[in-house]
N, C-alpha and C positions, 0 to 999 in steps of 0.2 A: 638600606634599600637593596644593596648588593646581596646581603645575606638572605633577605626575603625573596629576592629574585632567584637565587640558587635553590632555596628550599622549594619554591613554587615550581621551578623547572624539574627538580627531582620528583616532586609529587606527581606532576603531570606525566613524567616518564614512567613511573611505576603504574599509574592509572591506565595509560595507554597500553603498557605491556600486559597487564592483567586482562584488559578488554580484548586485545587481539591475539593473545596466546592461544585460546581455543580455536580460533580461525586458522592460525598457523599450523596447529596440530592436525586439523582436518585436511588441510592442503598436503601436508607431508605424508600422512597415512593414506591418502588417495593413490600414492605411488608405491605403497607397500606391497610386497609380494604375498605376505601372509594374510589370512582371512581375518584373524583376530587383531584388533588394534591395541596390542599389548606391547610389542616391541617391533622395531623396524628390522626386517630380515633381509631386505634387498629391494632394489629399484625394479619396478615392473609397471607396464601400462595395461595389464590384462583387465583391470577393473573398468577402465575406460572402454575397452573392447566389449566387455560383457554388458556395460551400460547401453551402448548403442545397439546391442542385440536384444535387449530387454524391451519388448514392445509394450508391455503393461506399464512399465515405468515411464517410457516416453509418452505414452497416451495420457497418463496421469499428469505429466508436466504440461502437455498440450491443453488438457482440460483446465488446469489451473491458470494458464496464461490467458485462455479465452475468457474464462470466468472473471479474472481480475480486470482485464481490459474492458469487458462489457459492463461489469458492475461499476467501474470507475466512470465510464462514459455516461451511464444513466444517472449516477450519483452527482456528477458534475453539473448536469442540467438541473436536476431537482434541487441540489444544494445551493447553486447560484441563484436560481429564481426565488428559492425560499429566503435566502439571506437578503436579497434586494427587497422582497415583499415585507419582511419583518422590519427592515430599516426605514421603510416609508410609512408604516402605520403608527398611529399615536393613540392606540386604545389603552384602556386601563389594564387590560389583560395581556399587554405586550410582554411583561416579564414572565408570565406563566407560559406563553407561547415559546419564548426562548428556552425556558427550562424543559418543556416537552420536546423541543427539537433536538436536544442533546441527551434525552433520556436513554436511548439505546446504549450509550457509552457507560451509563451508570448501572445498568442492569447486569448482573452476572451472566456470563455467556451461556452457562448451562441452563439458566432460567429462560433466557431469550430463545435458545434453541428449542426447548420444550414447548414454549408458547407458539413459535413459528410452526413446529411440527403439528401441533393440535389445530392451528389455524388452517394449514394446508389440507389436513385430513378432513376438516369440516367443509372445505370448499371442493373436496374430491379432486384435488389437483394431483396429477401423477408425479411422484417424487423423481427428480432428475435434475437436468441442467436448469430448467425453468425455476424450480423451487430454490435451487442454489443461487441463481441470479437474484431472485427477490430477497432471499435471506441476506446475502452479502450487501445488497443495496441498502438494506435497512440500517446496518451498522457502518456503512461507508459514507452515507449522506451527512451525518453530523460532523465528520472531519472537514469536509469541504465547506459546509455551512459556517462553521466557526471561523475558518480562515477568511472566507469572503466577508463575513460580518465584521470581523476586526479591521479588514481593509476598508470597508465602507465607512467605518467610524472616522477614520483619518482622512477621508476624501472630501475635498471642497465641493459642497453641493452647488455652488454658483457656476461651476463649469457646465453642468447639465442644464441649468437654468439659462445660461447664455446661449446654448445651442437651441433651446426652445424659442428664445427671443428672436433668433435669426431665422425662424420658420421651420425648424425640424420638429417632427412629431415625437411622441413618447418613445416609440420603438426605435426610431432613427437616432434619437439622442442617446438611448441606452446602448445601441449597437456601435455607434461611432465614438462615444465619449466614455460612458461608464464601463462597458465591457473591456476595452483595452487597458483601463486603469486597474481593474480588479483581476485581470488575467494572471498576473504572477501569483496571486492568492489562490486562484482556481487551480493552477498547475501544481503548486506546493501541496494543496489539500488533496489533489488527485494522486500525487505520488505517495503521500502518506496512506491514503485509502488503498492504493495498489499494493503497498507492502503489507497492510493488515489483511487484505483479501488473500494474498499469496500465503500468508502465515496461519490462517484460521484453520482450526481443527474441530473445536467443540461444536460450533454452530453447523459446520458442514456435515458432521456425522449425523446430526438430527434431521437435516433437510435433504440429504442426498438420497439417490435411489440405488438399487442393487447393481445397475449397469454402469453407473457413473462414479468414477473415483478421481479425487484430486491428489496432488502430490503430497500434501500434509497427511491426508488420510492413508495413502499408500505407505508412507514411512511409519505412521503410527501402527498400522496393522502388521507391519514387518517386525515390530518390537516383540511380538509374541514368538516368532520363529527365529529371530536374530537378524539384526541389520547387517547387511554386507557392506564392504567398502565401496560398492557402487554408489551409495549415498554420498560418501566423501568425494567421489569423482564428480557426481552431479553438482554438489555444492561448490566445488572448485571451478567448474565450468561457469556456473551462474555468477560466482564472484568475479571471474575474469571478464564476463560480459558487462557486469556493472562497472568495473574499473575502466573498461574500454569506453563505455558511454560517458563516464565522468571525464576521461581524458579528452574525448572529442568535444565535450561541452566547454572545458577549460580552454582548449585551443581556439575554438570558435569565438569564445568570449574575449580572449586576448586580441584576436584579429579584428573583432568588431570595435574594441577600444582603440586599436591602432589606426583603423580607418577613420574614426571620428576625429582623431588628433590631426 
């Protein structure tokens, strides 16, 4: 058992090292004085200064955040209601509906992007933030729907039935009983959808307009002329923000457990 535990610890150590080594390299070279990420020539903060002076990059980051938050909010409502509705029907076609609900995840992104572009063109919708929002919502909904549906499978239906027996209506029983129980699934699915929206390039290229650019598209277009270490600086700032949020979450969680005790 001890040998196995040592080997498993070594394996995990190597695995985590290989996983986080690229992130460490990005953080280190964000402070590099040289433009090319070949060797570290000296410590410098100039790429952070140039980042905060680059209006196009900051605007792309702002667009990505607005798009990710908006698409997650819309997807959370649609995905939650869809999961609740699917869990309550007993049709023969229920399995087909569940399959169709996760179909956007199975279709290749380039195909989905082309279909959405043709669909928006047929509707004469101007390509921009609206088409981006609709396109991101299409592939964000299945993530939340699957999470909520899995949570509903393990939930005791007698809880909502008891609320109805006490005089609560359908909406009141859902709002006071079902929704708080499935909220962790809604949040976890929304976080996953947020990450996928922030990371999307292929679908965004097909459905965006000439005046709207997201951060992944901005980085992708810079590949033709050469990516500057500004991207490393931006990635470092975003990584620091994520770590800060996780630290606050852990601290609040520990305080909550301590108060319960």
